[in-house]
DRENLOVO-702140 format. One record per residue (C-alpha): residue in three letters; x, y, z; residue number from 0. Coordinates in steps of 0.05 Angstrom, whole numbers, plus 5000, padded with zeros to 4 digits. Layout:
REM residues N
   resn   east   north     up   resi
    ALA      X       Y      Z    NUM
...
***
This chain:
REM residues 319
   resn   east   north     up   resi
    MET   9688    5926   7896      0
    SER   9631    5878   7906      1
    GLN   9592    5844   7852      2
    SER   9528    5885   7866      3
    SER   9566    5951   7858      4
    ARG   9594    5928   7792      5
    VAL   9524    5912   7769      6
    ARG   9501    5982   7788      7
    GLU   9559    6014   7749      8
    LEU   9542    5970   7690      9
    LYS   9470    5995   7693     10
    LYS   9495    6067   7697     11
    SER   9540    6056   7638     12
    ARG   9481    6028   7599     13
    SER   9435    6086   7616     14
    GLY   9485    6144   7616     15
    GLY   9551    6163   7582     16
    LYS   9554    6155   7507     17
    GLY   9482    6135   7504     18
    SER   9462    6208   7512     19
    SER   9486    6222   7441     20
    ILE   9422    6192   7413     21
    MET   9383    6255   7432     22
    SER   9360    6294   7372     23
    GLN   9380    6366   7356     24
    ASP   9317    6395   7388     25
    GLY   9333    6363   7457     26
    HIS   9284    6305   7451     27
    GLU   9299    6231   7446     28
    ASP   9293    6204   7376     29
    GLU   9234    6156   7373     30
    ASN   9269    6114   7321     31
    MET   9328    6102   7367     32
    ARG   9289    6076   7427     33
    PRO   9283    6003   7405     34
    MET   9359    6000   7396     35
    LEU   9373    6020   7468     36
    ASN   9342    5956   7495     37
    THR   9379    5908   7448     38
    THR   9428    5884   7500     39
    GLY   9450    5814   7515     40
    GLY   9400    5806   7570     41
    GLY   9340    5839   7602     42
    ALA   9347    5899   7649     43
    ASP   9324    5856   7708     44
    GLU   9370    5798   7691     45
    ASP   9403    5765   7751     46
    LEU   9478    5775   7742     47
    THR   9498    5737   7804     48
    LYS   9499    5673   7766     49
    TYR   9557    5698   7723     50
    SER   9629    5696   7744     51
    VAL   9674    5756   7744     52
    ASN   9706    5736   7678     53
    GLU   9639    5725   7647     54
    LEU   9615    5792   7673     55
    ARG   9680    5824   7647     56
    ASP   9667    5792   7579     57
    LYS   9595    5814   7580     58
    LEU   9618    5885   7598     59
    LYS   9667    5886   7540     60
    MET   9614    5859   7495     61
    SER   9565    5910   7521     62
    ARG   9615    5967   7510     63
    LYS   9630    5940   7441     64
    GLU   9556    5938   7425     65
    THR   9548    6007   7454     66
    GLY   9604    6033   7409     67
    ASN   9572    6000   7349     68
    ARG   9506    6031   7368     69
    ASP   9541    6099   7376     70
    VAL   9570    6092   7306     71
    THR   9502    6071   7279     72
    ILE   9470    6130   7316     73
    ARG   9521    6179   7287     74
    ALA   9509    6151   7217     75
    LEU   9434    6157   7228     76
    GLN   9443    6228   7254     77
    ARG   9484    6245   7192     78
    ASN   9430    6214   7149     79
    TYR   9378    6252   7188     80
    GLU   9416    6317   7179     81
    ALA   9424    6302   7105     82
    LEU   9350    6288   7101     83
    CYS   9335    6353   7137     84
    THR   9381    6390   7089     85
    THR   9348    6355   7030     86
    HIS   9280    6372   7059     87
    ASP   9299    6445   7067     88
    GLU   9326    6446   6996     89
    ALA   9263    6412   6972     90
    LYS   9221    6465   7009     91
    THR   9264    6520   6978     92
    GLU   9256    6487   6909     93
    HIS   9181    6481   6922     94
    VAL   9177    6555   6940     95
    ARG   9218    6572   6878     96
    ARG   9174    6528   6834     97
    LYS   9111    6557   6866     98
    GLU   9137    6628   6852     99
    ALA   9154    6607   6781    100
    PHE   9085    6575   6775    101
    ASP   9052    6639   6802    102
    ALA   9093    6681   6754    103
    LEU   9073    6633   6698    104
    THR   9001    6638   6720    105
    ASP   9004    6715   6720    106
    LYS   9037    6713   6652    107
    TYR   8983    6665   6628    108
    ALA   8929    6712   6655    109
    GLN   8962    6771   6621    110
    THR   8967    6732   6557    111
    GLU   8895    6711   6563    112
    VAL   8874    6784   6574    113
    LYS   8915    6805   6513    114
    LEU   8887    6748   6472    115
    THR   8816    6767   6494    116
    ALA   8830    6839   6474    117
    GLU   8859    6816   6408    118
    ILE   8798    6772   6395    119
    GLU   8752    6831   6411    120
    LYS   8793    6875   6365    121
    ASN   8788    6823   6309    122
    ARG   8713    6818   6322    123
    LYS   8705    6893   6316    124
    LEU   8749    6893   6254    125
    GLN   8706    6838   6223    126
    LYS   8643    6878   6241    127
    GLY   8675    6940   6210    128
    ILE   8691    6900   6147    129
    ALA   8619    6874   6145    130
    ASP   8592    6946   6154    131
    ALA   8639    6971   6100    132
    GLN   8615    6916   6053    133
    HIS   8543    6935   6069    134
    GLU   8558    7008   6054    135
    VAL   8592    6988   5989    136
    SER   8531    6948   5970    137
    GLY   8487    7008   5986    138
    ALA   8532    7054   5945    139
    LYS   8529    7005   5886    140
    LYS   8454    7003   5892    141
    SER   8451    7080   5895    142
    PHE   8497    7084   5834    143
    HIS   8453    7035   5796    144
    GLU   8390    7075   5814    145
    ALA   8425    7141   5794    146
    LYS   8446    7109   5729    147
    MET   8375    7086   5715    148
    ALA   8349    7156   5732    149
    GLU   8401    7186   5685    150
    ASP   8381    7138   5629    151
    LYS   8308    7155   5641    152
    ALA   8324    7230   5639    153
    LYS   8364    7220   5574    154
    GLU   8305    7183   5543    155
    GLU   8256    7237   5565    156
    LEU   8304    7290   5537    157
    ARG   8307    7253   5471    158
    LEU   8231    7248   5468    159
    GLY   8226    7322   5486    160
    LEU   8275    7341   5430    161
    ASP   8236    7298   5381    162
    LYS   8172    7333   5402    163
    LEU   8206    7401   5396    164
    LEU   8230    7384   5326    165
    GLU   8160    7361   5308    166
    MET   8132    7426   5337    167
    GLU   8183    7466   5297    168
    GLU   8161    7430   5233    169
    GLN   8088    7445   5250    170
    TRP   8107    7517   5264    171
    GLU   8140    7523   5196    172
    GLY   8078    7494   5164    173
    LEU   8036    7545   5203    174
    GLN   8081    7601   5178    175
    VAL   8071    7578   5107    176
    GLU   7995    7575   5117    177
    LEU   7997    7643   5151    178
    ALA   8035    7672   5091    179
    GLU   7984    7642   5044    180
    GLY   7927    7672   5087    181
    ARG   7960    7740   5085    182
    ALA   7968    7735   5010    183
    ALA   7896    7714   5003    184
    LEU   7876    7773   5048    185
    ASN   7916    7820   5004    186
    ARG   7882    7793   4943    187
    THR   7815    7801   4978    188
    GLU   7832    7873   4994    189
    ARG   7850    7887   4922    190
    ILE   7786    7854   4899    191
    LEU   7746    7896   4949    192
    THR   7781    7960   4926    193
    GLU   7763    7944   4854    194
    SER   7692    7929   4874    195
    ASN   7686    7996   4910    196
    ALA   7706    8031   4845    197
    ALA   7650    7994   4806    198
    GLY   7597    8046   4815    199
    GLU   7544    8079   4857    200
    SER   7499    8020   4849    201
    LEU   7547    7978   4886    202
    LYS   7557    8028   4944    203
    ARG   7508    7995   4990    204
    ALA   7538    7927   4975    205
    ALA   7607    7958   4980    206
    ALA   7588    7989   5047    207
    GLY   7566    7920   5070    208
    LEU   7630    7892   5042    209
    GLU   7669    7947   5078    210
    GLN   7636    7928   5143    211
    ALA   7652    7856   5128    212
    LEU   7723    7877   5110    213
    ALA   7729    7915   5175    214
    ALA   7706    7853   5212    215
    ALA   7755    7813   5171    216
    LYS   7810    7863   5188    217
    ARG   7792    7857   5261    218
    GLU   7796    7782   5255    219
    VAL   7862    7789   5217    220
    SER   7887    7835   5273    221
    ALA   7865    7783   5324    222
    TRP   7899    7731   5281    223
    GLU   7963    7774   5279    224
    GLN   7958    7781   5354    225
    LYS   7954    7706   5359    226
    GLY   8012    7703   5310    227
    ARG   8052    7747   5357    228
    GLU   8031    7702   5414    229
    MET   8055    7643   5372    230
    ASP   8120    7681   5361    231
    GLY   8126    7686   5436    232
    LEU   8110    7613   5441    233
    ARG   8163    7599   5389    234
    ALA   8212    7641   5429    235
    ARG   8194    7600   5490    236
    ASN   8201    7537   5450    237
    GLU   8269    7560   5426    238
    ALA   8289    7575   5497    239
    LEU   8264    7507   5518    240
    THR   8302    7477   5459    241
    LYS   8366    7512   5481    242
    GLU   8354    7489   5552    243
    ALA   8340    7419   5527    244
    GLU   8404    7422   5486    245
    GLY   8441    7445   5548    246
    LYS   8410    7387   5587    247
    ALA   8430    7341   5530    248
    ARG   8502    7367   5534    249
    GLU   8498    7356   5609    250
    ALA   8473    7286   5595    251
    LYS   8531    7275   5546    252
    ASN   8579    7297   5600    253
    ALA   8544    7254   5652    254
    ASP   8598    7201   5646    255
    ALA   8649    7253   5668    256
    THR   8606    7275   5726    257
    LEU   8586    7204   5747    258
    LYS   8628    7207   5809    259
    ALA   8593    7272   5829    260
    LEU   8527    7238   5816    261
    ARG   8547    7182   5864    262
    GLU   8567    7230   5918    263
    ALA   8506    7275   5907    264
    ARG   8450    7226   5893    265
    SER   8399    7270   5927    266
    SER   8420    7329   5884    267
    ALA   8415    7286   5821    268
    GLU   8346    7263   5841    269
    ALA   8324    7334   5854    270
    LYS   8354    7354   5788    271
    ALA   8319    7297   5753    272
    ALA   8253    7318   5787    273
    ASP   8264    7390   5765    274
    LEU   8279    7365   5695    275
    GLU   8216    7324   5696    276
    ARG   8177    7386   5718    277
    GLN   8209    7425   5661    278
    LEU   8193    7371   5612    279
    ALA   8122    7369   5639    280
    THR   8118    7444   5630    281
    ALA   8146    7438   5560    282
    LYS   8096    7384   5545    283
    GLY   8040    7429   5571    284
    LEU   8066    7487   5528    285
    VAL   8070    7440   5468    286
    GLU   7999    7417   5479    287
    LYS   7977    7489   5489    288
    GLY   8013    7510   5426    289
    ALA   7983    7452   5389    290
    LYS   7914    7473   5413    291
    GLU   7928    7545   5393    292
    VAL   7954    7522   5326    293
    GLY   7891    7481   5316    294
    GLY   7849    7542   5334    295
    ALA   7890    7584   5286    296
    LYS   7880    7533   5231    297
    ASP   7805    7535   5244    298
    GLU   7805    7611   5242    299
    LEU   7847    7610   5178    300
    GLU   7799    7561   5147    301
    ALA   7741    7606   5167    302
    LEU   7777    7665   5137    303
    ARG   7788    7627   5073    304
    ARG   7714    7610   5071    305
    GLU   7697    7683   5082    306
    ALA   7746    7703   5027    307
    SER   7713    7653   4981    308
    GLN   7645    7682   4999    309
    TYR   7673    7752   4984    310
    LYS   7697    7728   4917    311
    GLU   7629    7698   4901    312
    SER   7596    7763   4922    313
    VAL   7642    7803   4877    314
    ARG   7627    7756   4819    315
    GLU   7553    7764   4832    316
    LEU   7561    7840   4834    317
    LYS   7598    7839   4768    318
***
């Protein structure tokens, strides 16, 4: 074999054979391995004719040894590359797992946020309900206070009405006494007139006048008795009003027991108070009317007394 053929074989051994193991798994040459393929003892266009056979043989051995070392290095690099690929795949898997966990955590956070928002809204509504309830309680307290004031006012008006009724009853008793005295005076006047009629013929004309006056007095007495009956009716009405007022007073005494009902039925209590006020106003009107009638009766009784006195004076003059 000539020296040139040996050089060609050496070039083939450099470019082929074990050097093909540096190709990557996808069939392409690894870019990181390319600089190592040219790290030989000399350049590719080196003139080998200047070396002897022994030197070439030594160079070939050295080249094969370097090639073997490079193959070992390439295998180690391939193993490292495969380990890196495995680590990269594991890292991608871990990244996917962590992303899924992060997405799940994000969903859970969103759900928690929705629940928290709903809970906050619920608490807000609860606080609003508490505020409304406190407002209603304040309104109820105010209504109770107003009802209590109305009840106290009604009690005071009832007390005043009872006092006025007692005063009217005392006045009525006084009027009864005065009426009895007037009737007694009338009876005495009738007896005096009867005696004067028996006095004689000379007194007939005067007696006739007196009889006419007596008839007028009787008519007035009849009118007075009619007014007395009206006053009896007024007294009956006053007694009814007294009983009704006593019933109202008993209701007022039991107002503490029915206070809860007054709270729940404030409008009814107000209507009842208004009705009571109307009744009291009616009673006041009746009292005033009775007082006026009593005053008129007193005036008529006084006039009757004056007429009786005049009759007495006339009788004395006739005697």
